[in-house]
N, C-alpha and C positions, 0 to 999 in steps of 0.2 A: 600507524596506518589504520584507517577506518574502512571496512569492507564496502559499504554502500557509497563511499565517497571517492573511489578511484576506479579507473577502467580495469577490467579483468577481475573485479571484486569477487566473482563467483568462486575462484580458487581459494581466496581468503575465507569466504563463507564456509567452505567445506573444512578448512584447516584450523580456523581460529574461532571456535564457537562463542566465545565470550566477548568478542569485540562488538562494538556498535557504532552507529553513525553519530557524528557530532564532534565537538572539540575543535580541531584545526580548521582555520578558514579555508574556503575553497573558492574557485573562480565560478561565479554563477552563470557566466556566459557559456559555459560548457554543459549546462544542465538542461534536461528536458523536463518541462512541467506541463502537464496536460490542463487544458482550459475547461473547467467544469460548467462553463456557461454554454458550451457546445457539447454535442454528444461525444462520449469517449467509449469506443468499442473495446471491450476486454477480449483479447485473442489468446485462448489457451494453446500452449505448445503441445506437441505430441511426444510421448503419450500422456494423456490426462485421464485418470481413472474416474469412474462415475461419481464417487464420493468427493473427488476434488472439483468436478463440475458443479456438484451441489453446493460445495463450499463457496465457490465463486458466486453462484446465484444468491446464496444467503447473504454474503458480504455486500453484494449490490443492494439487496433488500434492506439490510441494516442502514445503509446510507440513505436509501429512499425514505425510511421511517423518520429521518430528521430533515427531509426536504431536499436532498441532493438527488436529482432525477437524471443527470446526464450520463451515468454509468449504465452500460448495456452489454449484452452478449449478442445482440442482433447485428450481424455483419453488414447489413444495409443501413445501420443506424447513424453513420457519420464517417468522417474522414480521419479522425484521430484514432489511431490503433495502439493499444497498450498491451504488449505481449506479457503473458504470465507463464512461467515455467515451474515445474515441480521436479526437484532434484534431491537425492538423498544427501543429508548433511549431518553433522553432529547433533544429537537429540536436543540439546539445550538451545540451539540456534533455530529461530522460527522462520525468519524471512528477511529479505532486503529489497529495497527499491534502488536500482542503479540509475541515477540521474544522467550519467554520461551517455547511456544508450536507451533510456526510457523503458526499462524492463523490470518486471517484478519476478523475484525468485523466491519460492517457498519450499521449505523442507518437506519432502514427500513422506516423512515419518509422522507428520502431525495429522491428527484426525479431529472430528467432532467440533465442539465449540472453539477450541484453540485454533483450528484451521480457519474457521469462518472469521474470527476476530483478527487473526494474523493477516489474512487477505485484506480485510477492511482497513487495518493499520497501514499496510503497504500501499493500498489505493489512496489513502490519505496523503502519504508522502508524494505519490504521483501527481496529485493535484495541488501540491505546494505546501502541505502542512508539515510542521517540524515537530520534534518530540516535545512533550509537555512534562516537566518534572512532576513526579508523583506527589511531591509536597505542595505543588501549585494547585492542582485539581485532578479529579478523576477524569480520565480521557482515554479514548481509543488510541491516542497518540502517546500514552505513557510508554517509556522504554520497557521492553520485555513483556508488554501486555499480552495476555492470551485469554482474558475473560471479559474485559469491559468493551461494550459495543459503542459505536458513535452515539453521542448524546447532544443535548442542547448546547453545551459549551463548545463542542467540536463544530456544530453547525454555525454558531456565532463566529468562531474563528475563521471558518471558511468564507462566510459572508463578508467579514471584514477584509479579507484578502481579495475577494472577487466581488467588487461592487455591483456587478451585473446580476448577481443572485439576489432576487427580491426576498424580503422578509416573508415568513409564512403567513 
């Protein structure tokens, strides 16, 4: 069982820190994927600490640096709403995107650069990006990544998936 791939995955998130998404086939008709060609409003759950709010802002900025401008915290910014929640989990587990309900969950124990990159990674899943094997290339979408920000390869992958995103 892969935590981000099944409903109720948050319980698995807390209990099984070393599991990750991937592997078994899943029904894509049950998945929520946000369209980065339209504004996507990130909606922090309560409570969200100031450092977590800053982590969200920085993750959005990391995507903007590679040309992805649809992500915003502005509540009037659009109709797509992407909830993000911070919950305590086993330290080694950073976060998950639950495609069945369209929510991001991030370990509340994570801080600093690892927090920013984890949020950026999960936002990548929310707009339809999959894990990139470490051996293939360096990517924000590498499994267990907590240091690599979105880069030109991630931008290219996103533009290939979403043809409405124009080249820089």
